[in-house]
C-alpha positions as CSV (number, residue, x, y, z in Angstrom):
1,X,-97.3,-102.4,24.6
2,X,-95.9,-105.6,26.0
3,X,-92.6,-105.5,27.9
4,X,-89.9,-107.5,26.2
5,X,-87.6,-109.8,28.1
6,X,-84.0,-110.3,27.5
7,X,-84.6,-113.6,25.6
8,X,-87.0,-112.2,23.0
9,X,-86.3,-108.5,22.8
10,X,-83.6,-107.3,20.4
11,X,-83.3,-104.1,22.4
12,X,-82.8,-106.1,25.6
13,X,-80.1,-108.2,24.0
14,X,-78.4,-105.0,22.9
15,X,-78.6,-103.7,26.4
16,X,-77.0,-106.9,27.8
17,X,-74.2,-106.6,25.2
18,X,-73.7,-103.0,26.2
19,X,-73.5,-103.8,29.8
20,X,-71.0,-106.6,29.1
21,X,-68.9,-104.3,27.0
22,X,-68.9,-101.6,29.8
23,X,-68.1,-104.1,32.5
24,X,-65.2,-105.6,30.4
25,X,-63.8,-102.1,29.9
26,X,-64.1,-101.4,33.6
27,X,-62.1,-104.7,34.1
28,X,-59.4,-103.4,31.7
29,X,-59.2,-100.1,33.7
30,X,-59.0,-101.8,37.1
31,X,-56.4,-104.2,35.9
32,X,-54.4,-101.3,34.4
33,X,-54.5,-99.6,37.8
34,X,-53.2,-102.9,39.4
35,X,-50.4,-103.0,36.8
36,X,-49.4,-99.5,37.7
37,X,-49.1,-100.6,41.4
38,X,-47.1,-103.6,40.2
39,X,-44.4,-101.4,38.7
40,X,-44.7,-98.5,41.2
41,X,-42.4,-98.0,44.2
42,X,-44.6,-95.3,45.7
43,X,-47.2,-95.6,48.4
44,X,-50.5,-96.3,46.5
45,X,-53.9,-94.8,47.4
46,X,-55.2,-98.4,47.6
47,X,-52.9,-99.0,50.6
48,X,-55.7,-98.3,53.1
49,X,-54.8,-100.3,56.2
50,X,-53.3,-103.5,57.5
51,X,-56.0,-105.6,55.7
52,X,-56.2,-103.7,52.4
53,X,-52.8,-103.1,50.7
54,X,-52.4,-103.4,46.9
55,X,-48.7,-102.9,47.1
56,X,-48.1,-106.0,49.2
57,X,-50.2,-108.1,46.8
58,X,-48.9,-106.6,43.6
59,X,-45.3,-106.9,44.7
60,X,-45.5,-110.4,46.0
61,X,-44.1,-113.5,44.2
62,X,-47.7,-114.5,43.4
63,X,-48.2,-111.3,41.2
64,X,-46.2,-112.8,38.3
65,X,-46.8,-115.9,36.3
66,X,-44.0,-117.1,34.0
67,X,-42.5,-113.6,34.2
68,X,-45.8,-111.9,33.2
69,X,-47.6,-109.7,35.8
70,X,-51.0,-111.1,36.7
71,X,-52.4,-107.6,36.2
72,X,-51.3,-107.7,32.6
73,X,-53.0,-111.0,32.2
74,X,-56.1,-109.3,33.7
75,X,-55.9,-106.5,31.1
76,X,-55.6,-109.1,28.2
77,X,-58.4,-111.2,29.7
78,X,-60.9,-108.4,30.0
79,X,-60.0,-107.1,26.6
80,X,-60.6,-110.6,25.2
81,X,-64.0,-110.7,26.9
82,X,-64.9,-107.4,25.3
83,X,-63.8,-108.7,21.9
84,X,-65.9,-111.9,22.3
85,X,-68.9,-109.7,23.1
86,X,-68.4,-107.6,20.0
87,X,-68.0,-110.8,17.9
88,X,-71.2,-112.2,19.6
89,X,-69.4,-115.4,20.7
90,X,-71.7,-116.1,23.6
91,X,-70.6,-119.6,24.6
92,X,-66.9,-118.7,24.3
93,X,-67.5,-115.5,26.3
94,X,-69.2,-117.5,29.1
95,X,-66.4,-120.1,29.2
96,X,-63.7,-117.4,29.2
97,X,-65.4,-115.5,32.0
98,X,-65.9,-118.8,33.9
99,X,-62.1,-119.5,33.6
100,X,-61.4,-115.9,34.8
101,X,-63.6,-116.3,37.8
102,X,-61.9,-119.6,38.7
103,X,-58.4,-118.1,38.4
104,X,-59.5,-115.0,40.2
105,X,-60.9,-117.2,43.0
106,X,-57.5,-119.0,43.2
107,X,-55.7,-115.6,43.5
108,X,-58.2,-114.4,46.2
109,X,-57.4,-117.6,48.1
110,X,-53.8,-116.5,48.2
111,X,-54.5,-112.9,49.2
112,X,-56.1,-113.4,52.6
113,X,-54.7,-116.7,54.0
114,X,-51.2,-116.5,52.5
115,X,-50.4,-112.8,52.2
116,X,-52.7,-111.6,54.9
117,X,-54.0,-108.6,52.9
118,X,-56.5,-107.9,50.2
119,X,-56.0,-105.8,47.1
120,X,-59.0,-103.5,46.4
121,X,-58.2,-103.6,42.6
122,X,-58.0,-107.4,42.6
123,X,-61.3,-107.7,44.6
124,X,-62.9,-105.2,42.2
125,X,-61.7,-107.2,39.2
126,X,-62.9,-110.4,40.7
127,X,-66.3,-108.9,41.3
128,X,-66.5,-107.6,37.7
129,X,-65.6,-111.1,36.5
130,X,-68.4,-112.7,38.5
131,X,-70.9,-110.2,37.1
132,X,-69.5,-110.9,33.5
133,X,-69.9,-114.6,34.1
134,X,-73.4,-114.4,35.4
135,X,-74.6,-112.0,32.7
136,X,-72.7,-113.9,30.1
137,X,-74.3,-117.1,31.1
138,X,-77.7,-115.6,30.8
139,X,-76.7,-114.0,27.5
140,X,-75.5,-117.4,26.2
141,X,-78.7,-119.2,27.4
142,X,-80.8,-116.5,25.8
143,X,-78.9,-116.9,22.5
144,X,-79.5,-120.7,22.5
145,X,-83.3,-120.2,23.2
146,X,-83.5,-117.6,20.3
147,X,-81.8,-120.1,18.0
148,X,-84.1,-122.9,19.1
149,X,-87.2,-120.8,18.5
150,X,-86.0,-119.5,15.1
151,X,-88.0,-120.9,12.2
152,X,-86.1,-123.4,10.0
153,X,-85.9,-122.2,6.5
154,X,-86.7,-124.7,3.7
155,X,-84.0,-124.9,1.1
């Protein structure tokens, strides 16, 4: 029995899709936790020390874009990524994840130098986005190779 790789094996492609779905769902959950912190006035469990404090990050002026909490944008973005996986929109998935990584990188740049603290939920969400982008890029390339190798039917 020959091992299949993720380009040629249907089971492997399903595994990659499953991983992308689970990661997207994890992103929704982490973003929901950050949204809870945004609206909370209590001390959060993610307020660990002087360098890690989600409350400071999620209550800053940078936590809202046009009146919408960034954490809510994260929830919608991760849900969109999950939907794109379910619809098998490989290229659009990759581009959306790439945008998410870029925006998350911008927000990370604000956390440390401007606010002086990191948000564990934000860093986790950013890490999930990087994984989604990398796996999604491979998934997209694999889909293009499969399409290129498919026999052309005569009409």
